[in-house]
N, C-alpha and C positions, 0 to 999 in steps of 0.2 A: 222412162222413168213412169212408172204407174202408179195409181194411188186411187184407193176404194174409199170414198168419204162415208158412205153407211157404214161400212165394216168398223173404220175408226171412231166413229161415233159412237158404235156399240161397244167398243172396248174403253171407248172413256166412259162412259155409263156404267159398264160392270165395274170399273174402278172404282166409281163414284158410289154405286149399290155396298160395296165392300165396306167404304170408310163410313157410310151411314149406318151400317150395321156395328162396325168394329170400334169406332169412335166413342161413342157412349158408353161400352163396356169399361173402356181404358180411363176415361174420364171420372166415371162413377167408383174406380178403384182408388184414384187420386184422392178424390172426395172422402172415401172411407178410410184412407190411410191418414188423412190428415185430423179427421175426426177422432182417431185413435192417440193421436197425441197428447201427453200431459194437459191437463185442462189450462194450467198457466202458461204455454207454451202456446197453446191454440188461440188464446184471447192476446197474442202479441198481434198488434196493427198490422205488421209486413205479413206475418202468417195468415192472419185474418183475409188481408186482399187476396192473397193466394189462393185461399178455400175460395173466396167469393169467385174468382174468376173461372176457376174449375166448376164449379157448381152451374154458374151462369151459362159457360159454353155448353154444358151437359145439358141445360134446358134450352138452349137454341136449337141444338142440332135434334134432340128429340121433337121439338116442334116442327122440323121438316116433315113434310109428308113421308111415310114408309118407303113409297114408293117413286123411283124416279126413271120416267119413262121416256123422256124427250129431251131436245136441247134446252128448252124452257126452264125444266126440271132442274137439268144440269146447271144452268147459269145462276139459278137461285141460292143452289145448294153449294155452289163454288163460292158465291158473295158470302155467306156464311161462314165457311171455312177461312176466306181471308180476313174476316172479321176475327176470328177466333186466334188465327197467327198474330195479327196486330196487336191483339190485345195483350197477348201473352208473352211480347217482347222482352217484358221486364220482369219476369218472373225470377230468373236466376239472381240477379241482386238483390231482390226482396227477399228470396230465402236467406241470401247470404248475411243480409242484414238482421232479418229475424232470427236466425241462429246464433249470430253473435252476441245479440241482446239475452237469448234465453240459453245458454250453453252450459249455465251451471245449473240449470233445471234437468238434463239430462247428461248421460255420460257418452262418451266419444264413441264408443262402436255402436249404439243406437242412432247417433247422429249419423253417423257415417253410412249405416244401413238403410236409413230413411232418405237420405239425399242420394244414394246410388241408387234405388228404386225409383225415386221421383226422376233424376235426371235421365236416366234409359227409357221410363216411359214416356218422358217429354220427348226425346228423339224420334221414336217411335210416331207419336202423335204428331208432330210437325211431318214427319216424312210422309205421313199419309196422307195429311191436309195439303201438303205443298204438292205431292204427286198430282192430286187431284187437279188443284188450281193450273199448275204448269201444264199439263197435257190440255185442259181446255184452252189456256192461252195459246199454246202450239198449233192447237187446230183452227185457231181464229186467224191465222198469219197463213196466207195462202200467195202462191205464185203461178204464172202459168207456165206449164211444161212446152218445150219448144217442138218436143216430138208428137206428141199426142192431145195437145191443148187441155190436159187435165189437170186440176189442182193438187197441190202437193203441200203437206204441213211442212210449216216451217218454224222454229223456235229460235228465241234470242242464244246466242253463244256465250258462255259463262265468261268472266272476266278472266283475260290473262291465258284463254284459250283460243287456239287456231287449229278448228277442226271443223269439218261441214257439219252445218247445223242438223242434217240426218241422223247422225251419230248421237244426239240428245234426244232421249225419251225421259219427259217428264224432268225429274232433278237427276236423273241418272246420265251420265256421260260415258259412251261405248268406246270413245277413243280418246282418253284423256291423257295427257301429256304433263307427268309432273315435274319435268324440269321447267317447263313454261309458267307453271303455278308456282313453281319456286321462286323464279325468277321475278314474278309478280309481287308476291308476298316479301321476299327480300328487300326490294327497292321500297316498298310500303313501310317496311320497318325501320330500314337505312334512314329515310327521310324524317321519320320521327325522332330517332335516334339523333340524327344532327339537329334537329329543332332544340332538343331539351339538352344534349352534351356537347352541342358543338361538334363533333365528328363522328364516324360510324366506321367500323371495319369493313372490307370487302367480303364479301360471300361469294366462294368458288363453288361453283357446281359440278361435278365432274362423276365419272362411272359409264353407266350405260343410259346416256343424256337422251336418247332415242326411245326410249321405253313409253309404251303406251298400256292402258289398261282400262278396266271397266270400273268407275265408281264415283260417288256422289261429290261433284268439286267442293260444294260448300263445306263439306265436314273436312276435306282434306285441307282446307283453304285454312278452316279454325286451327287444325292442329300444326300447321306450319308457322302460321302466325305467332301463334303461342309459342313453340320451341325455338324459332328464330329470334322472337324477342327476347327471351332468355339468353340465348347463347349473344347475342349481338351487344347485350346490354352489360351482361357480365365481362367480355371482353373488354369492352371501354372501362369499366369501373376498375378493374384488375391493373388494366393498363395505368390509370391515375394513381392507383395504390401503389403499384410496383415502380412508377418514374419511368415508364416504357416509352421512348420516342422513336423516331426514324434513325437517329444517330445512335442512340441507345436501347436497341430493341429488346436486349433482356434485360434493363431496367436496374442494372448495376449502378451502385452509387459511386460515381468515377471522381468524387471530392474525398473519399475516404472517411467518412465521419459525418458527423454533426446532425443534425435534425433530419431523420431518414426522409419522412413525410413532406417537410418544407423544402429541403434541398432536392428532392425528386420532382416536385411541382413547380419550383423556379427554374430547375434545369429543364424540364419539358416545355415552357413557356419561352425561355429563351430559344431553344432549338426550334420549336415553331416558328416563331418569329423569323428566325434566319431562312428556314425554308419557306417560308410565305415571300421573303424579299426575294429570294432566288427565283421563284415561280414567276413573280410580277415582272421581274427583269428580264424574263425569257419571253414575256408577252402571253403566259399562258393563263388567260383569264375565264377561262371555262369552267364554271362552277358545277356542270351538270353532268359531268362526265359520267359513265355507266361504270358504278362500283360492283355490278354483278357479273361475275367472268363465267363463261361456259366453256368448260373445258371438253375437248373431243379428241385430243391427241395427247397421248402420254408423255410427249416431248416436250408440252407446253407447262407440265405439271409445276417443275422446279420455279419457274417465274411466278408462278400465282401463289407460293408460299411464303413469299418475302412481306414484311409489314409494309403497311402504307406510309403515306407521309406524316400519320400522327403516331407510328409505331404501333399501330394495333395487328397484329398477326391476322390474317382472314379466318373467317368462319368457313368450314369446309362442307359441303353437303354431297354425299355420294348417294348414286341411285344403281340398284341392282334387281336384275329382273330374274324371277324364278319361272317355274311352269305355272302356277297358281297363283303367283303372291309377289309382290315388290317388296324390297328392303329400302329403307332413306336412313342414311346415317347423318347426323348433324353433330360433326367435331368441332369445339371451342377450346380457346386457350384463357378461360376467364377465371381460373384459380381453383374450380371444382368446388365441392360442398363439403362442409366440415362434417365430421362424425356425428356430432350431435344433433345437426339438422338432417343428415341423410334420412334417418328413420321415419321423419315426419314430414317430409315434404311433399308427400300425397294426400296429407290430412287436409280437410276442408277448414279454411280460414288461417291457414298457416303464416298468411301474409300480414294479418290485422297487427293493428298498433298495440302494444304492450300493455297499455292502460285497458284494462276491462270496461271502465266507465267511459270510455271516449268512443260512445258510439253513434254520435251525432250526425256523422256525415260518412259518405260512402268513399269520399277522396281521403283515403288512409294510405300509410306508407306501405309500400311493397317489397316484397323480397323474391328475387328471382328463383328462377329453376334450379341456379347455381347459388343460391344461399346467401347472395349479396344484398344487403339491405340499401334502400335508398329511394327518390322520387321514381314513381312509376312513368314509364315513356309513354304508357296508354292513357292519356287524360282527352278530356273534351272532345275533339274531331274523331278520335279513335273509337271513342266508347260510342258514337253514332255510326263510325262507318262499320263496327263490327256486328250491328245488329242486324244486316242482311243476310238471312238465312242460318245465322248461328244462335238464335234464341235470346238476344240480348247483349248489353255490354257487361263483361266480367271481369276486366282486367284489374288488378288491384285489389281483389275482394277475397284473393286465396281460394279461389276455385279454378284456377288456371291449369295447374299439372293435374288434378283428380279428374277434371272435364277432359282434358285432352286424353287421358288413358280410357276414359269411357268411352269417347267417340273412337279410337282406334280399335277397340275391343268390341264395339258394335258390330261390326261384320266378320267378326269372328279373326280380327287381326289382334296385335298387342303392340306395347312400346316399353322398352327397359332402358333404364338409365345408367351408365358407370360413370362413376366419379373418380379422377386422380387427384386426390386433394393436393392443393397449390400449384395444379398445371392447369385441369380443364376438366369437360365433362365429353363423353359420346353418349347419344342418344339413338337407339335403333327403334326405328318405326318399322313394323311390319303391316301389311296391308293386303288381304286377299282380294281377289277378282269378283265381282258381283254376277256371278252367271251362274249356270245349273250345277256347278260343282258346290254350291250352297244351298242345295234343294232343304236342308233341315235347318236353315235360318228361320227365327222367329223374327219378324220386324215389330 
């Protein structure tokens, strides 16, 4: 394994020079766009903070020297970019809160246009900045080669990815395994659902589970967490609503009348107590069993479609690989989306509380992608966890699905949602390989 350190350093310097030239332009455009907002919107404290962040970042980068000649210049510039990334971590919740307070001063189409442009630009700015930072960090991690004693660059592997580090180039992973990332995200979402609801459905991963492709892991991680959160949460809430349980998976009222909600809930509690007693009597005390099932044989499929001990039908994630793209389908039985909600699920702040004056807190009621109201399962620790590489905590702010679609479309992919009202949802995520086939892609 050979490695040419001067050549790699020159490549990193070229990337840094591009960032030094491009980032001030993009930051200046965002500053101008905020300046063009109606005066009363621009004076909102949250919007003003966002404006100051972009203006200060523009000043900080332009204060760097025009030339990045050597490793010392690269280190200084990377430190400035690291500060930019960290300082912009909360831009999304600040924008959400600001426009929640100012929505009566702008019409919906203008708000959507502004936020779409702001978020797309933000993704590009972060990608460029983090590519410089990641390449520099990877260049500082070296290992001795056994054959010729030369040094080779190594990077840290993204979470949930079991792939040689040489396949990681900055923030891009050339051999990303979506099935492994789905498994990681599903376990994360299930754990949060268990904490907030006391139970969660299984997640079944099937299709072409050995698929690999070239993509940015943190982008796919955000998309998967958001879509799986919606599916898992809707499934649990619909189970409670319908009175589904292991002994009554369809949620049919076996008592033949009475108070539907109360009867279903009492019946579910009794059946769960019975199942728990049976489990304990068998000595099954393992609460850490794997609830993410990887299916590699069609013969196993029927078993994985059965409801679990709480009566929750599984969330099914299917992977299909095409020549230049992959498709991921996420299917749930969470009741689907009502007709009146379907047209607005991609609107910003769709999940805000109904009282327009109640804007004092970011801890608001959430509505899942399946249109079900309730407490957000993404609170506290998740808001911190989702900051890594995703641009700040966003759950419960009504930005989940709009952001997810923008992330999916950024590299010429797309996301489509089909609702079967009263049954569930199918979400189709199409992602293109980040390779030479995307020559015309504008980052």
